[in-house]
C-alpha positions in Angstrom: -8.5 -38.3 6.0 -7.2 -37.3 2.6 -4.2 -39.0 1.1 -2.2 -35.8 1.3 -3.0 -35.4 5.0 -2.3 -39.0 5.7 1.1 -38.7 4.0 2.1 -36.0 6.5 0.8 -37.5 9.8 0.3 -40.8 11.6 -3.0 -42.2 12.8 -2.9 -40.2 16.0 -2.7 -37.0 14.1 1.0 -36.3 14.8 3.2 -35.1 12.0 5.7 -37.7 10.8 8.5 -35.7 12.3 6.7 -35.7 15.7 6.0 -39.4 15.4 9.5 -40.2 14.5 10.8 -38.2 17.4 8.5 -40.0 19.8 9.9 -43.3 18.6 13.4 -42.0 18.9 12.8 -40.9 22.5 11.3 -44.2 23.5 14.1 -46.2 21.8 16.8 -44.0 23.4 15.3 -44.6 26.8 15.3 -48.4 26.3 18.9 -48.3 25.1 20.0 -46.3 28.1 18.3 -48.7 30.5 19.8 -51.7 28.7 23.3 -50.2 29.1 22.6 -49.2 32.7 23.3 -45.6 31.7 21.4 -42.4 31.2 20.0 -40.9 28.0 22.5 -38.0 28.3 25.5 -40.5 28.5 24.6 -42.4 25.3 27.3 -41.8 22.7 24.9 -41.2 19.8 21.2 -41.1 18.8 19.0 -44.2 18.9 19.0 -44.3 15.1 22.8 -44.3 14.9 23.2 -46.9 17.7 20.7 -49.2 16.1 21.9 -48.8 12.5 24.2 -51.4 10.9 26.7 -51.0 8.1 26.9 -53.4 5.2 30.1 -54.7 3.7 29.6 -52.5 0.7 29.4 -49.3 2.8 25.6 -48.8 3.0 23.9 -48.0 6.3 20.8 -50.0 7.2 18.7 -47.9 9.6 16.4 -49.4 12.2 13.2 -47.8 11.0 11.9 -46.7 7.6 8.8 -44.5 7.4 6.8 -42.6 4.8 9.6 -40.0 5.1 11.7 -42.4 3.0 9.1 -42.7 0.3 10.6 -42.4 -3.2 9.0 -41.6 -6.5 7.1 -44.3 -8.4 9.5 -46.3 -10.5 7.0 -47.3 -13.2 5.4 -50.6 -13.9 7.0 -54.0 -14.6 8.3 -54.1 -18.2 8.4 -50.3 -18.5 11.4 -47.9 -18.2 13.4 -47.8 -16.0 12.5 -51.4 -15.5 13.2 -51.4 -11.7 10.1 -53.4 -11.1 10.9 -56.1 -13.7 12.0 -56.7 -17.3 9.0 -58.6 -18.5 5.6 -56.9 -18.9 4.1 -60.3 -20.1 5.3 -62.6 -17.3 2.9 -65.5 -16.8 2.0 -65.1 -13.1 1.0 -68.7 -13.0 4.5 -69.7 -14.1 6.5 -67.0 -12.3 10.3 -66.9 -13.0 11.9 -69.7 -14.9 13.1 -72.6 -12.8 16.4 -73.2 -14.5 18.2 -76.4 -13.9 21.9 -77.1 -14.7 23.1 -80.2 -16.5 26.3 -81.6 -17.8 28.8 -81.2 -15.0 29.8 -84.8 -15.0 30.5 -87.5 -17.6 26.9 -88.9 -17.7 26.1 -90.5 -21.1 24.3 -88.2 -23.5 21.1 -90.4 -23.5 20.9 -90.2 -19.7 21.4 -86.5 -19.7 18.5 -86.1 -22.2 16.4 -88.4 -20.0 17.2 -86.3 -16.9 16.3 -83.1 -18.8 13.0 -84.4 -20.0 12.2 -85.7 -16.5 13.1 -82.3 -14.9 10.9 -80.5 -17.4 8.0 -82.8 -16.6 8.6 -82.2 -12.9 8.7 -78.4 -12.7 11.8 -77.1 -14.4 11.2 -74.5 -17.0 14.7 -73.5 -18.2 17.9 -75.2 -18.9 21.6 -74.3 -18.2 24.0 -76.7 -20.0 27.6 -77.2 -19.1 29.4 -78.2 -22.2 32.8 -79.8 -21.9 32.8 -82.2 -19.0 29.9 -84.4 -20.0 28.4 -82.8 -23.0 30.4 -82.2 -26.2 29.3 -79.5 -28.6 28.3 -82.1 -31.1 26.0 -83.8 -28.5 23.8 -80.7 -28.0 21.2 -81.8 -30.5 20.9 -85.2 -28.9 20.9 -83.8 -25.4 18.0 -81.4 -26.3 16.0 -84.0 -28.2 12.3 -83.6 -27.4 12.8 -80.2 -25.8 10.6 -77.4 -27.3 13.3 -74.8 -27.8 10.7 -72.1 -28.7 9.3 -72.3 -25.2 12.3 -73.4 -23.0 15.1 -70.9 -22.6 18.6 -72.5 -22.8 21.8 -71.0 -21.5 25.2 -72.4 -22.4 28.3 -72.6 -20.2 30.9 -74.0 -22.6 34.2 -72.4 -21.6 36.8 -72.5 -24.4 34.3 -74.5 -26.6 31.8 -71.6 -26.4 31.8 -70.6 -30.1 31.5 -74.2 -31.3 28.8 -74.9 -28.8 27.0 -71.7 -29.7 26.9 -72.7 -33.4 25.7 -76.2 -32.5 22.9 -74.8 -30.3 21.8 -72.4 -33.1 21.7 -75.3 -35.5 19.7 -77.3 -33.0 17.2 -74.5 -32.7 16.7 -74.4 -36.4 16.1 -78.2 -36.5 14.0 -78.4 -33.3 10.3 -79.2 -33.4 8.1 -76.4 -32.3 5.6 -76.8 -29.4 2.1 -77.9 -30.4 0.8 -74.6 -29.1 2.9 -71.7 -30.2 3.5 -68.8 -27.9 4.9 -65.4 -28.6 8.6 -64.9 -27.6 9.1 -63.0 -24.4 11.9 -62.2 -22.0 11.2 -65.5 -20.4 12.1 -67.5 -23.6 15.4 -65.8 -24.5 18.2 -68.2 -25.2 21.7 -67.2 -24.1 24.8 -68.5 -25.8 26.6 -67.9 -22.6 29.7 -66.2 -23.9 31.5 -64.5 -20.9 35.0 -63.6 -22.1 35.3 -60.4 -20.1 34.2 -61.7 -16.7 35.7 -65.2 -17.1 39.1 -63.6 -17.8 39.0 -62.1 -14.3 37.9 -65.3 -12.6 40.2 -67.6 -14.5 37.5 -69.7 -16.1 38.3 -71.0 -19.7 36.7 -68.7 -22.3 36.7 -67.7 -25.9 38.3 -65.0 -28.0 36.3 -61.8 -27.5 36.8 -60.6 -31.1 35.4 -63.9 -32.5 32.6 -63.8 -30.0 31.7 -60.2 -31.1 31.7 -61.3 -34.7 29.3 -64.2 -33.9 27.1 -61.8 -31.9 26.5 -59.6 -35.0 24.7 -62.5 -36.7 22.4 -64.3 -34.4 18.6 -64.7 -34.8 16.0 -62.9 -32.8 15.4 -64.5 -29.4 19.0 -65.4 -28.9 21.7 -63.3 -27.1 25.4 -64.0 -27.4 26.9 -62.4 -24.3 26.4 -63.3 -20.7 28.0 -60.8 -18.3 28.5 -63.0 -15.3 28.5 -61.4 -11.9 29.2 -64.7 -10.2 32.8 -64.4 -11.4 33.2 -61.5 -9.1 30.9 -62.5 -6.2 32.5 -65.9 -5.7 35.9 -64.2 -5.5 34.6 -61.9 -2.7 33.1 -58.8 -4.4 30.4 -57.1 -2.4 27.0 -56.3 -4.0 27.8 -52.8 -5.1 31.1 -53.8 -6.6 29.5 -56.8 -8.4 26.9 -54.4 -10.0 29.5 -51.9 -11.0 31.7 -54.5 -12.7 28.6 -56.0 -14.4 27.8 -52.6 -15.8 31.4 -51.9 -16.9 31.8 -55.2 -18.7 28.4 -54.8 -20.4 29.3 -51.3 -21.6 32.5 -52.7 -23.0 30.5 -55.3 -25.0 28.2 -52.5 -26.2 31.2 -50.5 -27.5 32.6 -53.6 -29.2 29.3 -54.5 -30.8 28.6 -51.0 -32.1 32.1 -50.8 -33.5 31.4 -54.0 -35.3 28.4 -52.4 -37.0 25.4 -53.0 -34.8 23.0 -50.3 -33.8 22.9 -49.4 -30.1 19.5 -51.1 -29.7 20.7 -54.3 -31.4 23.9 -54.3 -29.3 21.8 -54.1 -26.1 19.8 -57.1 -27.4 23.0 -59.2 -27.3 23.5 -59.0 -23.6 22.1 -61.0 -20.6 23.3 -60.9 -17.0 24.1 -63.6 -14.5 23.7 -62.3 -10.9 24.7 -63.9 -7.6 22.0 -64.4 -5.0 22.9 -65.0 -1.4 21.2 -65.5 1.9 21.0 -61.8 2.7 17.4 -61.6 1.6 16.8 -57.9 1.3 20.2 -57.1 -0.2 19.5 -59.7 -2.9 16.1 -58.3 -3.7 17.6 -54.8 -4.0 20.5 -56.0 -6.1 18.3 -57.3 -8.9 16.2 -54.2 -8.9 19.3 -51.9 -8.8 20.9 -53.7 -11.7 17.9 -53.0 -13.9 17.9 -49.4 -12.8 21.6 -49.1 -13.7 21.3 -50.8 -17.0 18.2 -48.7 -17.9 20.3 -45.6 -17.4 23.1 -47.0 -19.6 20.7 -47.7 -22.4 19.1 -44.3 -22.0 22.6 -42.7 -22.4 23.3 -44.8 -25.6 19.9 -43.8 -27.1 18.1 -47.2 -26.7 16.0 -46.9 -23.6 13.1 -48.9 -25.1 15.3 -52.1 -25.0 16.9 -51.3 -21.7 15.3 -54.2 -19.7 18.2 -56.2 -18.2 17.5 -59.9 -18.6 18.8 -61.6 -15.5 19.6 -65.1 -14.4 19.9 -65.4 -10.6 22.2 -68.1 -9.3 22.6 -69.0 -5.7 26.0 -67.9 -4.6 28.5 -70.8 -4.4 30.7 -68.9 -2.0 28.1 -68.8 0.7 27.8 -72.6 0.8 29.5 -74.5 3.5 31.2 -77.8 3.4 30.5 -78.3 7.1 26.9 -79.1 8.0 26.0 -78.8 4.3 22.3 -79.4 5.0 22.1 -75.8 6.1 22.8 -74.9 2.5 19.2 -75.9 1.7 18.1 -73.0 3.9 20.6 -70.6 2.5 19.6 -71.4 -1.1 15.9 -71.1 -0.2 16.4 -67.5 1.1 18.6 -66.7 -1.9 16.0 -68.0 -4.4 13.3 -66.1 -2.6 15.4 -62.9 -2.8 16.2 -63.4 -6.5 12.5 -64.2 -7.4 11.1 -61.3 -5.4 13.8 -59.1 -6.9 12.5 -59.9 -10.4 15.0 -62.3 -11.8 13.8 -63.8 -15.1 15.5 -67.1 -14.4 16.7 -68.6 -11.1 19.1 -71.6 -10.6 19.4 -73.1 -7.2 22.7 -75.0 -6.9 22.6 -78.3 -5.0 23.1 -78.2 -1.3 26.4 -80.1 -1.8 27.6 -78.0 -4.7 30.7 -76.8 -2.7 31.8 -80.3 -1.9 34.0 -82.2 -4.4 31.8 -84.7 -6.3 33.7 -87.7 -5.1 33.0 -86.8 -1.5 29.3 -86.1 -1.7 27.1 -88.4 0.3 23.9 -87.8 -1.7 23.1 -88.8 -5.3 23.1 -86.1 -7.9 19.4 -86.9 -8.6 18.5 -86.2 -4.9 20.5 -83.0 -4.8 19.0 -81.8 -8.1 15.4 -82.6 -7.0 15.7 -80.8 -3.7 17.1 -77.7 -5.5 14.3 -77.8 -8.0 11.6 -78.3 -5.4 13.0 -75.4 -3.3 11.9 -73.1 -6.1 8.7 -74.9 -6.8 7.7 -74.6 -3.1 8.2 -70.8 -3.4 6.2 -70.7 -6.7 3.5 -73.3 -6.3 2.9 -73.3 -2.6 3.9 -69.9 -1.4 2.7 -68.2 -4.6 5.6 -65.8 -4.7 5.6 -65.6 -8.5 2.0 -64.6 -8.7 2.7 -61.0 -7.7 5.1 -58.9 -9.9 7.6 -57.0 -7.8 6.0 -57.8 -4.4 8.6 -55.7 -2.6 7.7 -52.6 -4.7 6.7 -49.7 -2.5 8.4 -51.0 0.6 10.2 -47.9 2.1 13.1 -50.1 3.1 13.5 -52.0 -0.2 13.0 -48.9 -2.4 15.6 -47.0 -0.3 18.0 -49.9 -0.4 17.6 -50.2 -4.1 18.3 -46.6 -4.7 21.3 -46.5 -2.4 22.8 -49.6 -3.8 22.3 -48.4 -7.4 23.9 -45.1 -6.5 26.9 -46.7 -4.8 27.4 -49.1 -7.7 27.1 -46.2 -10.2 29.8 -44.3 -8.4 32.2 -47.3 -8.7 31.2 -47.7 -12.3 32.2 -44.1 -12.8 35.6 -44.9 -11.2 36.1 -47.8 -13.7 35.3 -45.5 -16.6 37.8 -42.9 -15.2 40.6 -45.5 -15.3 39.8 -46.3 -18.9 36.9 -48.8 -18.7 36.7 -52.5 -17.9 39.6 -53.7 -19.9 42.0 -51.1 -18.6 40.8 -51.7 -15.0 41.4 -55.4 -15.5 44.8 -55.1 -17.1 46.1 -52.6 -14.5 45.0 -54.8 -11.6 42.4 -52.3 -10.4 39.6 -54.9 -10.4 41.8 -57.5 -8.6 42.7 -54.9 -6.0 39.1 -53.8 -5.4 37.7 -57.4 -5.2 40.6 -58.3 -2.9 39.8 -55.4 -0.6 36.2 -56.5 -0.5 37.2 -60.1 0.2 39.4 -58.9 3.1 36.5 -56.9 4.6 34.3 -60.0 4.4 36.9 -62.3 5.8 37.5 -59.9 8.7 33.8 -59.8 9.5 33.5 -63.6 9.4 36.7 -64.1 11.4 35.3 -61.7 14.1 31.9 -63.5 13.9 30.1 -60.3 13.0 29.0 -62.3 10.0 27.5 -65.6 11.1 27.8 -68.8 9.2 25.5 -71.3 10.9 27.1 -74.7 11.4 30.6 -73.1 10.8 31.4 -70.2 13.0 28.2 -70.4 15.0 26.6 -73.6 16.3 29.0 -76.0 14.7 28.5 -79.8 15.0 31.9 -81.0 16.3 30.8 -84.6 15.9 30.1 -84.2 12.2 31.6 -87.0 10.1 34.7 -85.7 8.3 34.7 -85.3 4.5 38.4 -85.9 4.3 41.6 -83.9 4.8 42.1 -80.5 3.2 38.6 -80.3 1.7 38.2 -76.6 2.6 41.1 -75.6 0.4 39.8 -77.1 -2.8 38.0 -75.4 -5.7 37.8 -78.7 -7.5 34.0 -78.5 -7.8 31.8 -77.7 -10.7 31.4 -73.9 -11.0 34.4 -73.5 -8.7 36.5 -70.9 -10.6 40.2 -70.5 -9.4 39.3 -67.4 -7.5 36.5 -69.1 -5.5 36.7 -67.9 -1.9 34.0 -69.4 0.2 32.8 -67.5 3.2 33.4 -70.2 5.8 36.7 -71.5 4.5 38.9 -70.1 7.3 37.1 -72.1 9.9 36.7 -75.2 7.7 40.5 -75.3 7.2 40.8 -75.5 11.0 38.2 -78.2 11.1 40.2 -80.2 8.5 43.3 -79.9 10.7 41.3 -81.2 13.7 39.9 -84.1 11.6 43.5 -85.1 10.7 44.5 -85.1 14.4 41.4 -87.2 15.2 42.3 -89.7 12.4 45.9 -89.9 13.7 45.4 -90.0 17.4 41.8 -91.1 18.0 40.9 -87.8 19.8 40.4 -84.2 18.8 42.5 -81.4 20.2 40.9 -80.3 23.4 40.8 -77.4 25.9 39.8 -77.7 29.5 37.2 -75.5 31.0 37.5 -74.3 34.6 34.0 -73.2 35.6 33.9 -71.2 38.8 30.7 -70.8 40.9 27.3 -72.3 40.3 26.1 -73.5 36.9 23.8 -70.4 36.7 26.9 -68.2 37.1 29.2 -69.8 34.5 26.8 -71.5 32.1 26.6 -68.6 29.7 30.4 -68.4 29.3 31.1 -72.1 29.2 28.5 -72.4 26.4 30.1 -69.5 24.5 33.6 -70.8 24.8 32.6 -74.4 23.8 30.8 -73.0 20.8 33.8 -70.9 19.8 36.3 -73.7 20.2 34.1 -76.1 18.2 34.2 -73.6 15.3 37.9 -74.4 15.1 37.5 -78.2 15.6 38.6 -78.0 19.3 36.5 -79.9 21.9 35.8 -78.4 25.3 36.2 -80.6 28.4 33.8 -79.4 31.0 34.2 -81.1 34.4 31.5 -79.0 36.0 31.9 -76.4 38.8 35.3 -76.3 40.3 37.2 -74.7 43.2 40.9 -74.1 43.3 41.4 -77.4 45.2 39.8 -79.4 42.4 41.7 -77.9 39.5 44.8 -80.2 39.7 42.7 -83.3 39.3 40.7 -81.8 36.5 43.9 -81.0 34.6 45.2 -84.5 35.1 42.0 -86.0 33.8 41.6 -83.7 30.8 45.2 -84.2 29.5 45.1 -80.8 27.8 47.8 -78.2 28.1 45.4 -75.3 27.8 42.5 -74.2 30.0 39.9 -71.4 30.1 38.6 -70.0 33.4 34.8 -69.3 33.1 32.7 -67.3 35.5 31.3 -63.9 36.3 33.2 -60.7 37.0 32.2 -61.0 40.7 33.4 -64.6 40.8 36.7 -63.7 39.2 37.2 -61.1 42.0 36.5 -63.7 44.7 38.0 -66.9 43.3 39.9 -66.0 40.1 43.4 -65.4 41.5 43.4 -68.7 43.5 42.1 -70.6 40.5 44.8 -69.2 38.2 47.5 -70.1 40.7 46.2 -73.6 40.9 46.1 -73.9 37.1 49.7 -72.7 36.9 50.8 -75.2 39.5 49.1 -78.0 37.7 51.4 -77.5 34.8 49.2 -75.9 32.2 51.1 -74.1 29.5 48.4 -71.5 28.9 45.4 -70.3 30.9 42.8 -68.1 29.2 39.9 -66.0 30.5 36.3 -66.2 29.4 35.2 -62.6 29.0 36.8 -59.2 28.7 40.3 -58.7 30.2 39.0 -55.8 32.3 36.9 -58.2 34.4 40.0 -59.8 35.9 40.9 -58.3 39.3 44.1 -56.3 39.8 46.9 -58.8 40.5 50.5 -59.5 39.4 49.5 -62.7 37.6 46.9 -62.4 34.8 45.5 -65.0 32.3 47.5 -65.4 29.1 44.6 -64.1 26.9 40.8 -64.0 26.7 38.0 -65.5 24.7 35.3 -62.9 24.2 32.9 -61.4 21.7 34.6 -59.5 18.9 38.0 -61.3 18.9 39.5 -62.5 15.6 38.3 -66.1 16.2 40.1 -67.6 13.2 43.5 -66.3 14.3 42.8 -67.2 18.0 41.7 -70.7 17.1 44.6 -71.2 14.7 47.0 -70.2 17.5 45.3 -72.7 19.9 45.4 -75.5 17.3 49.1 -74.7 16.8 49.8 -75.1 20.5 47.6 -78.2 20.9 48.9 -80.0 17.9 52.5 -79.2 18.9 51.8 -80.6 22.3 50.1 -83.7 20.8 53.1 -84.3 18.5 55.5 -83.9 21.4 53.5 -86.3 23.5 53.3 -89.0 20.8 56.9 -88.7 19.5 
């Protein structure tokens, strides 16, 4: 069969339209059966019913076929650079495993020793925090023995950025070259890390932008002054499309400043690198890095410098996705994020420690252990899984290519809106950016609160017996990289867990709710499990006495000592025994009796439960209300 014929039909000889219709008919029939309905009664097509919407407004369809095929997007290292910025990437090395140092007051000699040890154990890039533990004048000593012609260095120096930049430039001049020289590539670019535009939004200390622009006009080849940092927006709640749009808008502002200062468009482009957040949505992360390169290539084409339009990217695992509860799960989150960034073509990747969202004084692991696990996460992907040996391994995937194009298009639309309001500075000064990021955060918080977005160990499958970190931990941003706008995904639930921990410390027991299971275990087990899991997400324990009848409820209430109970059973069981069970619960003195499942399952009666725990509720608001009632009752009982 010729390629042309194959592109229009499947292996059975049907046209793609016929094959897709056959799938749709089969999927529709299955959906109708699962809903105990008919095909004619379904509210929409199978594709619509099985599609999901992302928080940035894209639609993920259930099936992608050759009908979704897009035009070839070139080769890695060639315009429009969708498939990668570096045509010379060493496939034996892959992306640069970039490790961060300097976030604590470790002596300079020890920092240098840790750096050399990391470089001898798989690290291939450095990200240095200057200020907390490393002073600008210490940079030469910290980098002693590092071949700066081979190892890319990125600075994060805050208000000391200009001083640190000059110190690093001086260290580069004085550094010893590697015994075997290598031609500079995208992989060896050093970034001075100046982020005045994005840091102004997030509230991180930064430098004067005019002084930074002046410095950028006089740096040597292989060094870039500006780092447009998408993590400033992502950790505040921006969705992927908004992060990309703001990255483009800030970078274009730098281009305008640099060309106004006398640089050519090409030289101005050469002064910019990008930091991009990578989270545990694997395919969205892959598409985000590819979409950014497409967007930046278009910008450089417009300014007349397409040949230098390869966006140099540093992927950083998103701090806001990390949980303080069950933090070991963060190892899995960061593995997925690193995979997404690497497959998406990031030039450097930093995996933050699994405990990065926990204040340093409350961490239970040594910094060396956390750093080693983070480094080995990448090395496993590179050395054992061989991910880096293939350039753009997702290229050609109908889903990934479509998602890349749709994300780039959505981000470009938002970028156009920013330009319409006057560009990045005007959008920031007017509050436009704050409003848009705030709206994105609200959408994300709503999704997490309703548990449409799952956070394992936090709003799903929480470990209620987990040892507390201390009161009010969830509220803090007092962690390295924790900008004032940091809004972690699971913070709403973790604040409730903190309240529960405080009650446990004061009284010796957690707030508890009594379950009233009706019928056999087989009948009520699904709902008692659901309710127990939901309550645990808010730090509330579930007391399950086993199957009950109305006659046994009074004794169960007396034993549990909780003012609130949840009746758990099936719709049929509610019809048979629910009314009597509710009456017994009222008579036993409970202040609130809730229903497990939809309200509509309760039989018609004058007395009804006081609310219901079911799929789709605002779990954060519901659990907060329950905690308010339970802690009030606890306070009343102990006063």
